[in-house]
Jmol script that loads the backbone (N, CA, C; Angstrom):
load data "model"
ATOM      1  N   UNK A   1      22.360   5.618  25.857  1.00  0.00           N
ATOM      2  CA  UNK A   1      22.515   6.043  24.480  1.00  0.00           C
ATOM      3  C   UNK A   1      21.183   6.426  23.868  1.00  0.00           C
ATOM      4  N   UNK A   2      21.225   7.423  23.033  1.00  0.00           N
ATOM      5  CA  UNK A   2      20.002   7.853  22.353  1.00  0.00           C
ATOM      6  C   UNK A   2      19.692   6.900  21.210  1.00  0.00           C
ATOM      7  N   UNK A   3      18.446   6.608  21.064  1.00  0.00           N
ATOM      8  CA  UNK A   3      17.994   5.727  19.997  1.00  0.00           C
ATOM      9  C   UNK A   3      17.970   6.506  18.681  1.00  0.00           C
ATOM     10  N   UNK A   4      18.540   5.922  17.624  1.00  0.00           N
ATOM     11  CA  UNK A   4      18.567   6.577  16.322  1.00  0.00           C
ATOM     12  C   UNK A   4      17.151   6.652  15.764  1.00  0.00           C
ATOM     13  N   UNK A   5      16.735   7.859  15.388  1.00  0.00           N
ATOM     14  CA  UNK A   5      15.391   8.047  14.845  1.00  0.00           C
ATOM     15  C   UNK A   5      15.387   7.776  13.346  1.00  0.00           C
ATOM     16  N   UNK A   6      14.276   7.200  12.897  1.00  0.00           N
ATOM     17  CA  UNK A   6      14.104   6.959  11.473  1.00  0.00           C
ATOM     18  C   UNK A   6      13.679   8.263  10.803  1.00  0.00           C
ATOM     19  N   UNK A   7      14.086   8.418   9.549  1.00  0.00           N
ATOM     20  CA  UNK A   7      13.643   9.596   8.806  1.00  0.00           C
ATOM     21  C   UNK A   7      12.142   9.487   8.581  1.00  0.00           C
ATOM     22  N   UNK A   8      11.462  10.627   8.481  1.00  0.00           N
ATOM     23  CA  UNK A   8      10.017  10.590   8.236  1.00  0.00           C
ATOM     24  C   UNK A   8       9.664   9.853   6.942  1.00  0.00           C
ATOM     25  N   UNK A   9      10.511   9.967   5.925  1.00  0.00           N
ATOM     26  CA  UNK A   9      10.222   9.308   4.651  1.00  0.00           C
ATOM     27  C   UNK A   9      10.366   7.802   4.786  1.00  0.00           C
ATOM     28  N   UNK A  10      11.404   7.345   5.491  1.00  0.00           N
ATOM     29  CA  UNK A  10      11.575   5.911   5.714  1.00  0.00           C
ATOM     30  C   UNK A  10      10.388   5.370   6.500  1.00  0.00           C
ATOM     31  N   UNK A  11       9.967   6.111   7.512  1.00  0.00           N
ATOM     32  CA  UNK A  11       8.817   5.705   8.317  1.00  0.00           C
ATOM     33  C   UNK A  11       7.555   5.626   7.456  1.00  0.00           C
ATOM     34  N   UNK A  12       7.386   6.590   6.566  1.00  0.00           N
ATOM     35  CA  UNK A  12       6.228   6.591   5.667  1.00  0.00           C
ATOM     36  C   UNK A  12       6.272   5.379   4.745  1.00  0.00           C
ATOM     37  N   UNK A  13       7.451   5.071   4.213  1.00  0.00           N
ATOM     38  CA  UNK A  13       7.590   3.904   3.343  1.00  0.00           C
ATOM     39  C   UNK A  13       7.258   2.620   4.105  1.00  0.00           C
ATOM     40  N   UNK A  14       7.718   2.527   5.349  1.00  0.00           N
ATOM     41  CA  UNK A  14       7.426   1.353   6.165  1.00  0.00           C
ATOM     42  C   UNK A  14       5.924   1.223   6.402  1.00  0.00           C
ATOM     43  N   UNK A  15       5.262   2.338   6.662  1.00  0.00           N
ATOM     44  CA  UNK A  15       3.812   2.308   6.877  1.00  0.00           C
ATOM     45  C   UNK A  15       3.072   1.901   5.607  1.00  0.00           C
ATOM     46  N   UNK A  16       3.535   2.366   4.456  1.00  0.00           N
ATOM     47  CA  UNK A  16       2.921   1.966   3.189  1.00  0.00           C
ATOM     48  C   UNK A  16       3.046   0.461   3.003  1.00  0.00           C
ATOM     49  N   UNK A  17       4.234  -0.083   3.276  1.00  0.00           N
ATOM     50  CA  UNK A  17       4.443  -1.526   3.137  1.00  0.00           C
ATOM     51  C   UNK A  17       3.548  -2.317   4.098  1.00  0.00           C
ATOM     52  N   UNK A  18       3.379  -1.834   5.312  1.00  0.00           N
ATOM     53  CA  UNK A  18       2.519  -2.517   6.287  1.00  0.00           C
ATOM     54  C   UNK A  18       1.060  -2.496   5.836  1.00  0.00           C
ATOM     55  N   UNK A  19       0.617  -1.362   5.319  1.00  0.00           N
ATOM     56  CA  UNK A  19      -0.762  -1.254   4.836  1.00  0.00           C
ATOM     57  C   UNK A  19      -0.974  -2.166   3.639  1.00  0.00           C
ATOM     58  N   UNK A  20      -0.004  -2.212   2.728  1.00  0.00           N
ATOM     59  CA  UNK A  20      -0.116  -3.101   1.575  1.00  0.00           C
ATOM     60  C   UNK A  20      -0.186  -4.562   2.017  1.00  0.00           C
ATOM     61  N   UNK A  21       0.592  -4.927   3.025  1.00  0.00           N
ATOM     62  CA  UNK A  21       0.557  -6.300   3.543  1.00  0.00           C
ATOM     63  C   UNK A  21      -0.814  -6.620   4.140  1.00  0.00           C
ATOM     64  N   UNK A  22      -1.390  -5.663   4.859  1.00  0.00           N
ATOM     65  CA  UNK A  22      -2.726  -5.866   5.429  1.00  0.00           C
ATOM     66  C   UNK A  22      -3.782  -6.022   4.334  1.00  0.00           C
ATOM     67  N   UNK A  23      -3.667  -5.223   3.292  1.00  0.00           N
ATOM     68  CA  UNK A  23      -4.609  -5.331   2.178  1.00  0.00           C
ATOM     69  C   UNK A  23      -4.483  -6.693   1.510  1.00  0.00           C
ATOM     70  N   UNK A  24      -3.253  -7.123   1.253  1.00  0.00           N
ATOM     71  CA  UNK A  24      -3.042  -8.433   0.631  1.00  0.00           C
ATOM     72  C   UNK A  24      -3.608  -9.555   1.493  1.00  0.00           C
ATOM     73  N   UNK A  25      -3.392  -9.472   2.793  1.00  0.00           N
ATOM     74  CA  UNK A  25      -3.921 -10.480   3.716  1.00  0.00           C
ATOM     75  C   UNK A  25      -5.451 -10.489   3.681  1.00  0.00           C
ATOM     76  N   UNK A  26      -6.041  -9.295   3.672  1.00  0.00           N
ATOM     77  CA  UNK A  26      -7.503  -9.187   3.629  1.00  0.00           C
ATOM     78  C   UNK A  26      -8.057  -9.763   2.330  1.00  0.00           C
ATOM     79  N   UNK A  27      -7.395  -9.473   1.212  1.00  0.00           N
ATOM     80  CA  UNK A  27      -7.850 -10.008  -0.072  1.00  0.00           C
ATOM     81  C   UNK A  27      -7.782 -11.529  -0.095  1.00  0.00           C
ATOM     82  N   UNK A  28      -6.735 -12.080   0.476  1.00  0.00           N
ATOM     83  CA  UNK A  28      -6.597 -13.542   0.537  1.00  0.00           C
ATOM     84  C   UNK A  28      -7.726 -14.156   1.355  1.00  0.00           C
ATOM     85  N   UNK A  29      -8.033 -13.554   2.495  1.00  0.00           N
ATOM     86  CA  UNK A  29      -9.099 -14.071   3.359  1.00  0.00           C
ATOM     87  C   UNK A  29     -10.467 -13.942   2.697  1.00  0.00           C
ATOM     88  N   UNK A  30     -10.695 -12.839   2.023  1.00  0.00           N
ATOM     89  CA  UNK A  30     -11.985 -12.643   1.355  1.00  0.00           C
ATOM     90  C   UNK A  30     -12.149 -13.645   0.217  1.00  0.00           C
ATOM     91  N   UNK A  31     -11.084 -13.867  -0.546  1.00  0.00           N
ATOM     92  CA  UNK A  31     -11.168 -14.853  -1.626  1.00  0.00           C
ATOM     93  C   UNK A  31     -11.477 -16.245  -1.086  1.00  0.00           C
ATOM     94  N   UNK A  32     -10.912 -16.586   0.070  1.00  0.00           N
ATOM     95  CA  UNK A  32     -11.217 -17.874   0.692  1.00  0.00           C
ATOM     96  C   UNK A  32     -12.688 -17.939   1.101  1.00  0.00           C
ATOM     97  N   UNK A  33     -13.209 -16.836   1.626  1.00  0.00           N
ATOM     98  CA  UNK A  33     -14.628 -16.787   2.008  1.00  0.00           C
ATOM     99  C   UNK A  33     -15.545 -16.923   0.795  1.00  0.00           C
ATOM    100  N   UNK A  34     -15.167 -16.281  -0.297  1.00  0.00           N
ATOM    101  CA  UNK A  34     -16.003 -16.330  -1.498  1.00  0.00           C
ATOM    102  C   UNK A  34     -16.213 -17.758  -1.987  1.00  0.00           C
ATOM    103  N   UNK A  35     -15.237 -18.609  -1.783  1.00  0.00           N
ATOM    104  CA  UNK A  35     -15.348 -20.000  -2.229  1.00  0.00           C
ATOM    105  C   UNK A  35     -16.349 -20.792  -1.392  1.00  0.00           C
ATOM    106  N   UNK A  36     -16.636 -20.314  -0.163  1.00  0.00           N
ATOM    107  CA  UNK A  36     -17.516 -21.041   0.750  1.00  0.00           C
ATOM    108  C   UNK A  36     -18.933 -20.479   0.802  1.00  0.00           C
ATOM    109  N   UNK A  37     -19.103 -19.246   0.391  1.00  0.00           N
ATOM    110  CA  UNK A  37     -20.392 -18.566   0.522  1.00  0.00           C
ATOM    111  C   UNK A  37     -21.321 -18.943  -0.632  1.00  0.00           C
ATOM    112  N   UNK A  38     -22.578 -19.136  -0.288  1.00  0.00           N
ATOM    113  CA  UNK A  38     -23.570 -19.465  -1.308  1.00  0.00           C
ATOM    114  C   UNK A  38     -24.567 -18.333  -1.531  1.00  0.00           C
ATOM    115  N   UNK A  39     -24.715 -17.444  -0.568  1.00  0.00           N
ATOM    116  CA  UNK A  39     -25.698 -16.367  -0.689  1.00  0.00           C
ATOM    117  C   UNK A  39     -25.236 -15.270  -1.631  1.00  0.00           C
ATOM    118  N   UNK A  40     -26.127 -14.870  -2.507  1.00  0.00           N
ATOM    119  CA  UNK A  40     -25.793 -13.860  -3.509  1.00  0.00           C
ATOM    120  C   UNK A  40     -25.470 -12.505  -2.867  1.00  0.00           C
ATOM    121  N   UNK A  41     -26.201 -12.144  -1.850  1.00  0.00           N
ATOM    122  CA  UNK A  41     -25.982 -10.855  -1.175  1.00  0.00           C
ATOM    123  C   UNK A  41     -24.592 -10.806  -0.549  1.00  0.00           C
ATOM    124  N   UNK A  42     -24.181 -11.875   0.112  1.00  0.00           N
ATOM    125  CA  UNK A  42     -22.869 -11.922   0.741  1.00  0.00           C
ATOM    126  C   UNK A  42     -21.749 -11.861  -0.302  1.00  0.00           C
ATOM    127  N   UNK A  43     -21.960 -12.548  -1.405  1.00  0.00           N
ATOM    128  CA  UNK A  43     -20.973 -12.521  -2.483  1.00  0.00           C
ATOM    129  C   UNK A  43     -20.842 -11.102  -3.036  1.00  0.00           C
ATOM    130  N   UNK A  44     -21.966 -10.436  -3.216  1.00  0.00           N
ATOM    131  CA  UNK A  44     -21.945  -9.066  -3.727  1.00  0.00           C
ATOM    132  C   UNK A  44     -21.197  -8.141  -2.774  1.00  0.00           C
ATOM    133  N   UNK A  45     -21.482  -8.240  -1.481  1.00  0.00           N
ATOM    134  CA  UNK A  45     -20.813  -7.392  -0.497  1.00  0.00           C
ATOM    135  C   UNK A  45     -19.301  -7.660  -0.459  1.00  0.00           C
ATOM    136  N   UNK A  46     -18.912  -8.930  -0.479  1.00  0.00           N
ATOM    137  CA  UNK A  46     -17.489  -9.254  -0.463  1.00  0.00           C
ATOM    138  C   UNK A  46     -16.802  -8.782  -1.745  1.00  0.00           C
ATOM    139  N   UNK A  47     -17.507  -8.862  -2.857  1.00  0.00           N
ATOM    140  CA  UNK A  47     -16.954  -8.383  -4.118  1.00  0.00           C
ATOM    141  C   UNK A  47     -16.733  -6.871  -4.070  1.00  0.00           C
ATOM    142  N   UNK A  48     -17.656  -6.157  -3.439  1.00  0.00           N
ATOM    143  CA  UNK A  48     -17.507  -4.711  -3.287  1.00  0.00           C
ATOM    144  C   UNK A  48     -16.321  -4.381  -2.366  1.00  0.00           C
ATOM    145  N   UNK A  49     -16.159  -5.170  -1.313  1.00  0.00           N
ATOM    146  CA  UNK A  49     -15.021  -4.970  -0.409  1.00  0.00           C
ATOM    147  C   UNK A  49     -13.709  -5.211  -1.161  1.00  0.00           C
ATOM    148  N   UNK A  50     -13.685  -6.259  -1.967  1.00  0.00           N
ATOM    149  CA  UNK A  50     -12.486  -6.549  -2.769  1.00  0.00           C
ATOM    150  C   UNK A  50     -12.173  -5.372  -3.695  1.00  0.00           C
ATOM    151  N   UNK A  51     -13.182  -4.838  -4.348  1.00  0.00           N
ATOM    152  CA  UNK A  51     -12.979  -3.708  -5.260  1.00  0.00           C
ATOM    153  C   UNK A  51     -12.395  -2.509  -4.508  1.00  0.00           C
ATOM    154  N   UNK A  52     -12.917  -2.240  -3.320  1.00  0.00           N
ATOM    155  CA  UNK A  52     -12.405  -1.126  -2.519  1.00  0.00           C
ATOM    156  C   UNK A  52     -10.962  -1.366  -2.079  1.00  0.00           C
ATOM    157  N   UNK A  53     -10.650  -2.591  -1.671  1.00  0.00           N
ATOM    158  CA  UNK A  53      -9.285  -2.916  -1.259  1.00  0.00           C
ATOM    159  C   UNK A  53      -8.314  -2.798  -2.429  1.00  0.00           C
ATOM    160  N   UNK A  54      -8.750  -3.230  -3.603  1.00  0.00           N
ATOM    161  CA  UNK A  54      -7.892  -3.106  -4.782  1.00  0.00           C
ATOM    162  C   UNK A  54      -7.649  -1.643  -5.143  1.00  0.00           C
ATOM    163  N   UNK A  55      -8.670  -0.803  -4.991  1.00  0.00           N
ATOM    164  CA  UNK A  55      -8.499   0.638  -5.224  1.00  0.00           C
ATOM    165  C   UNK A  55      -7.507   1.227  -4.220  1.00  0.00           C
ATOM    166  N   UNK A  56      -7.637   0.828  -2.960  1.00  0.00           N
ATOM    167  CA  UNK A  56      -6.722   1.319  -1.923  1.00  0.00           C
ATOM    168  C   UNK A  56      -5.297   0.867  -2.226  1.00  0.00           C
ATOM    169  N   UNK A  57      -5.159  -0.367  -2.671  1.00  0.00           N
ATOM    170  CA  UNK A  57      -3.845  -0.900  -3.008  1.00  0.00           C
ATOM    171  C   UNK A  57      -3.234  -0.116  -4.168  1.00  0.00           C
ATOM    172  N   UNK A  58      -4.024   0.197  -5.164  1.00  0.00           N
ATOM    173  CA  UNK A  58      -3.544   0.974  -6.301  1.00  0.00           C
ATOM    174  C   UNK A  58      -3.092   2.362  -5.862  1.00  0.00           C
ATOM    175  N   UNK A  59      -3.881   3.004  -5.005  1.00  0.00           N
ATOM    176  CA  UNK A  59      -3.514   4.333  -4.508  1.00  0.00           C
ATOM    177  C   UNK A  59      -2.214   4.275  -3.705  1.00  0.00           C
ATOM    178  N   UNK A  60      -2.034   3.240  -2.901  1.00  0.00           N
ATOM    179  CA  UNK A  60      -0.800   3.094  -2.139  1.00  0.00           C
ATOM    180  C   UNK A  60       0.397   2.882  -3.054  1.00  0.00           C
ATOM    181  N   UNK A  61       0.217   2.107  -4.106  1.00  0.00           N
ATOM    182  CA  UNK A  61       1.298   1.897  -5.067  1.00  0.00           C
ATOM    183  C   UNK A  61       1.658   3.206  -5.760  1.00  0.00           C
ATOM    184  N   UNK A  62       0.655   4.014  -6.103  1.00  0.00           N
ATOM    185  CA  UNK A  62       0.909   5.318  -6.721  1.00  0.00           C
ATOM    186  C   UNK A  62       1.652   6.225  -5.743  1.00  0.00           C
ATOM    187  N   UNK A  63       1.228   6.213  -4.486  1.00  0.00           N
ATOM    188  CA  UNK A  63       1.878   7.019  -3.460  1.00  0.00           C
ATOM    189  C   UNK A  63       3.329   6.593  -3.275  1.00  0.00           C
ATOM    190  N   UNK A  64       3.558   5.306  -3.257  1.00  0.00           N
ATOM    191  CA  UNK A  64       4.902   4.775  -3.090  1.00  0.00           C
ATOM    192  C   UNK A  64       5.800   5.189  -4.258  1.00  0.00           C
ATOM    193  N   UNK A  65       5.289   5.069  -5.487  1.00  0.00           N
ATOM    194  CA  UNK A  65       6.077   5.477  -6.665  1.00  0.00           C
ATOM    195  C   UNK A  65       6.355   6.976  -6.637  1.00  0.00           C
ATOM    196  N   UNK A  66       5.363   7.764  -6.251  1.00  0.00           N
ATOM    197  CA  UNK A  66       5.537   9.206  -6.163  1.00  0.00           C
ATOM    198  C   UNK A  66       6.588   9.566  -5.116  1.00  0.00           C
ATOM    199  N   UNK A  67       6.554   8.865  -4.007  1.00  0.00           N
ATOM    200  CA  UNK A  67       7.516   9.095  -2.939  1.00  0.00           C
ATOM    201  C   UNK A  67       8.926   8.753  -3.416  1.00  0.00           C
ATOM    202  N   UNK A  68       9.075   7.622  -4.097  1.00  0.00           N
ATOM    203  CA  UNK A  68      10.380   7.227  -4.626  1.00  0.00           C
ATOM    204  C   UNK A  68      10.886   8.247  -5.645  1.00  0.00           C
ATOM    205  N   UNK A  69       9.984   8.714  -6.519  1.00  0.00           N
ATOM    206  CA  UNK A  69      10.359   9.708  -7.523  1.00  0.00           C
ATOM    207  C   UNK A  69      10.815  10.994  -6.849  1.00  0.00           C
ATOM    208  N   UNK A  70      10.100  11.430  -5.818  1.00  0.00           N
ATOM    209  CA  UNK A  70      10.463  12.638  -5.083  1.00  0.00           C
ATOM    210  C   UNK A  70      11.821  12.475  -4.424  1.00  0.00           C
ATOM    211  N   UNK A  71      12.059  11.309  -3.845  1.00  0.00           N
ATOM    212  CA  UNK A  71      13.355  11.057  -3.213  1.00  0.00           C
ATOM    213  C   UNK A  71      14.481  11.117  -4.238  1.00  0.00           C
ATOM    214  N   UNK A  72      14.272  10.520  -5.409  1.00  0.00           N
ATOM    215  CA  UNK A  72      15.289  10.546  -6.462  1.00  0.00           C
ATOM    216  C   UNK A  72      15.542  11.968  -6.936  1.00  0.00           C
ATOM    217  N   UNK A  73      14.469  12.718  -7.137  1.00  0.00           N
ATOM    218  CA  UNK A  73      14.620  14.105  -7.599  1.00  0.00           C
ATOM    219  C   UNK A  73      15.357  14.932  -6.558  1.00  0.00           C
ATOM    220  N   UNK A  74      15.023  14.753  -5.285  1.00  0.00           N
ATOM    221  CA  UNK A  74      15.675  15.514  -4.232  1.00  0.00           C
ATOM    222  C   UNK A  74      17.132  15.128  -4.072  1.00  0.00           C
ATOM    223  N   UNK A  75      17.452  13.866  -4.285  1.00  0.00           N
ATOM    224  CA  UNK A  75      18.835  13.424  -4.139  1.00  0.00           C
ATOM    225  C   UNK A  75      19.690  13.895  -5.310  1.00  0.00           C
ATOM    226  N   UNK A  76      19.066  14.201  -6.445  1.00  0.00           N
ATOM    227  CA  UNK A  76      19.804  14.654  -7.617  1.00  0.00           C
ATOM    228  C   UNK A  76      19.857  16.177  -7.741  1.00  0.00           C
ATOM    229  N   UNK A  77      19.234  16.903  -6.814  1.00  0.00           N
ATOM    230  CA  UNK A  77      19.153  18.363  -6.914  1.00  0.00           C
ATOM    231  C   UNK A  77      20.517  19.033  -6.971  1.00  0.00           C
ATOM    232  N   UNK A  78      21.464  18.584  -6.194  1.00  0.00           N
ATOM    233  CA  UNK A  78      22.757  19.243  -6.145  1.00  0.00           C
ATOM    234  C   UNK A  78      23.781  18.660  -7.091  1.00  0.00           C
ATOM    235  N   UNK A  79      23.377  17.756  -7.951  1.00  0.00           N
ATOM    236  CA  UNK A  79      24.318  17.078  -8.825  1.00  0.00           C
ATOM    237  C   UNK A  79      24.312  17.621 -10.242  1.00  0.00           C
ATOM    238  N   UNK A  80      24.366  18.935 -10.391  1.00  0.00           N
ATOM    239  CA  UNK A  80      24.361  19.530 -11.705  1.00  0.00           C
ATOM    240  C   UNK A  80      25.783  19.619 -12.254  1.00  0.00           C
ATOM    241  N   UNK A  81      25.917  19.378 -13.531  1.00  0.00           N
ATOM    242  CA  UNK A  81      27.201  19.548 -14.191  1.00  0.00           C
ATOM    243  C   UNK A  81      27.094  20.739 -15.120  1.00  0.00           C
ATOM    244  N   UNK A  82      28.150  21.465 -15.254  1.00  0.00           N
ATOM    245  CA  UNK A  82      28.040  22.561 -16.196  1.00  0.00           C
ATOM    246  C   UNK A  82      29.037  23.627 -16.020  1.00  0.00           C
TER     247      UNK A  82
END
end "model"
wireframe off; spacefill off
backbone 0.3
color backbone group
């Protein structure tokens, strides 16, 4: 039997969720490190990494919302009344 293929959009959504999970995991680990580190330079670098991860997370959330909006618009294209 042929394996059912996922739609490209579903696959994209799954990849977004996986990336968001990785970002969340990384943020959790970095926050744990920040509690143990005493060096100012290391704290600064980890803080910069956190800022970058938060920016990436925000962009992924925007992409996800845009994708959902596009899906809704496309699903409503043929549903005109008149």
